[in-house]
Residue, then its C-alpha position, 0 to 999 in steps of 0.5 A: m206136547s210141542l217140540q218147542a216146549l220140549t226143547t225149552a224145558a230140556t234147555l232150562y232143566r239142563g241149565t238148572s233153571l227148572t227142576l225136573e218136575q217143573a220142566a215136566t209141567h212145562t211140557g205136559l209130560t210126567a217127570d218120569e216121561l221127561a226123564k226118559h226123554l232127557r236120558s235118551q238125549g244124553i242129558p243126565t237126570g236124578e241120580d245119573a246127574s251125580s255119577p262120575e260119567a255125568i260130571s265129566d260130560 
């Protein structure tokens, strides 16, 4: 996985152009691995995305 692929996938996921699964495929990671990385960067995933804290960000 390249840093550029990860950055691109995160940007497209955050902008809702890609689903988590599509973004993960782009990076070569599993959806779980990508979700963990995104959350570590402050990007909500899955159920996190609908939480009140995520909506206010």
